[in-house]
C-alpha positions, -999 to 999 in steps of 0.1 A, spaced: -321 -461 546 -283 -463 551 -272 -498 544 -239 -512 558 -224 -547 556 -202 -560 583 -179 -585 566 -148 -604 570 -143 -638 554 -122 -649 583 -141 -663 613 -134 -653 649 -126 -617 643 -155 -603 663 -178 -597 633 -211 -607 649 -201 -590 682 -195 -558 663 -228 -562 644 -249 -567 676 -234 -540 697 -230 -514 669 -268 -519 661 -276 -516 698 -255 -484 702 -271 -469 671 -306 -478 684 -297 -463 718 -286 -431 700 -321 -427 685 -317 -445 652 -343 -469 638 -321 -498 633 -324 -531 614 -300 -559 617 -302 -587 591 -285 -619 602 -271 -634 571 -250 -660 588 -263 -696 588 -250 -701 622 -275 -675 633 -252 -661 661 -264 -626 658 -300 -637 664 -290 -657 694 -270 -629 708 -300 -607 708 -320 -633 726 -341 -647 699 -349 -683 704 -352 -707 675 -390 -710 682 -393 -672 677 -376 -672 643 -411 -676 624 -396 -657 593 -359 -655 585 -333 -641 561 -337 -673 541 -374 -666 536 -363 -629 525 -338 -642 499 -360 -669 485 -390 -644 483 -411 -663 507 -415 -633 532 -413 -596 527 -389 -575 547 -417 -561 569 -429 -595 577 -396 -610 585 -383 -581 607 -387 -592 643 -388 -569 674 -360 -573 699 -357 -563 736 -338 -533 724 -361 -504 717 -356 -491 682 -338 -523 670 -354 -550 648 -337 -581 634 -343 -605 606 -330 -637 621 -312 -666 605 -320 -703 607 -302 -734 596 -321 -732 564 -299 -704 553 -271 -729 547 -288 -742 516 -298 -708 501 -267 -704 481 -274 -736 461 -311 -728 458 -304 -693 443 -278 -706 418 -305 -709 391 -320 -674 397 -312 -649 372 -311 -621 398 -291 -643 424 -267 -617 433 -295 -590 437 -320 -609 459 -313 -590 490 -311 -556 473 -345 -561 458 -360 -569 492 -344 -539 509 -357 -515 481 -391 -522 495 -383 -510 530 -366 -475 525 -388 -456 549 -391 -482 576 -356 -478 593 -329 -452 594 -301 -477 591 -296 -513 581 -267 -534 592 -260 -569 577 -240 -595 596 -222 -615 568 -212 -651 570 -173 -658 573 -169 -665 537 -171 -648 503 -199 -668 488 -231 -659 473 -247 -646 507 -218 -621 511 -220 -611 476 -257 -604 480 -250 -582 510 -223 -562 492 -245 -557 462 -272 -544 485 -253 -519 507 -237 -485 503 -206 -494 523 -187 -521 543 -172 -521 579 -145 -546 583 -137 -560 618 -100 -569 618 -85 -589 646 -50 -577 658 -31 -608 649 -2 -615 626 -22 -626 595 -47 -598 596 -36 -579 566 -34 -610 545 -70 -618 549 -80 -581 545 -65 -580 510 -87 -609 497 -119 -591 511 -108 -558 494 -104 -576 461 -139 -589 464 -153 -555 471 -135 -541 442 -150 -568 419 -185 -561 432 -178 -525 425 -168 -532 390 -196 -557 381 -227 -549 402 -225 -519 427 -203 -490 416 -212 -469 447 -199 -495 471 -172 -483 494 -153 -492 526 -168 -473 554 -139 -483 577 -119 -510 593 -123 -514 631 -95 -532 651 -108 -558 675 -96 -579 703 -70 -552 710 -46 -561 740 -24 -532 750 -2 -556 770 8 -576 738 35 -559 718 22 -578 687 -12 -561 689 5 -528 688 26 -537 659 -3 -550 639 -23 -519 646 6 -496 635 9 -518 603 -28 -516 595 -29 -478 600 3 -475 579 -13 -492 550 -49 -480 553 -46 -447 570 -77 -427 578 -98 -458 567 -91 -473 600 -115 -462 629 -98 -444 658 -118 -465 682 -104 -498 689 -123 -528 706 -105 -543 735 -103 -579 745 -129 -580 770 -145 -608 792 -179 -592 793 -181 -589 756 -175 -628 754 -200 -635 782 -229 -614 769 -242 -636 740 -247 -667 763 -272 -645 782 -288 -635 750 -279 -599 755 -256 -573 737 -228 -563 759 -242 -528 761 -272 -542 779 -253 -569 798 -228 -545 812 -229 -510 798 -199 -499 818 -175 -525 807 -147 -513 784 -161 -533 755 -195 -516 758 -179 -481 761 -157 -488 729 -189 -498 709 -206 -466 720 -175 -446 709 -175 -466 676 -211 -457 670 -204 -420 676 -174 -422 652 -195 -440 625 -224 -414 627 -196 -387 622 -185 -406 590 -220 -405 575 -229 -377 551 -249 -350 568 -279 -354 544 -281 -390 556 -281 -382 593 -312 -394 613 -336 -367 624 
């Protein structure tokens, strides 16, 4: 099972939107996909139409060892996509895990029991670099970083890259950056173009060719409990995420490609 974290310690950059719609696009492409909502706000769960009452087992239960991954995985209305939802209980998980000797490897241990269940697992990380995000980075093969096209974008990115490097050195030597995806891209705004050029100048081929545009339908979809790809599959945002999924699949080693 390929494991990818979607992370950025800065909020409001389109991280959860990317997680939901990329997972939906991969499922639509025939991949058996698991999305783990590791953000206590639970926005990815809500965006997939999961009501609080339906979140019987959550990522909190998974981390605390109170439910196995197969029990916690909940079907969604998207064929081929299951989610491990988040509840408000997750906000206390970091404090509760502090005394655990394996506190940085709780998620990795849980995922090791599910290698044959899904082709790919995406993890929607919280907007911070705390123990929840560290658990995700220890558990995955690579990271996708959504980056908003704004003035301070590169400043926040450098902090995340330093954290990734520290996790590589201490816990997960095979961890890599799969790519940076530019979000909230507005071609009418000269600053957007300038930031995009700067990011590509610094990171080169690490930046996905696909950019995610500012799009009203992307913003509306979560309020209907739907990914944008289901809410309006023809809108520019949906088309961009389908393109991003194709580009991501092309970046995966051939031996790891789904059958």
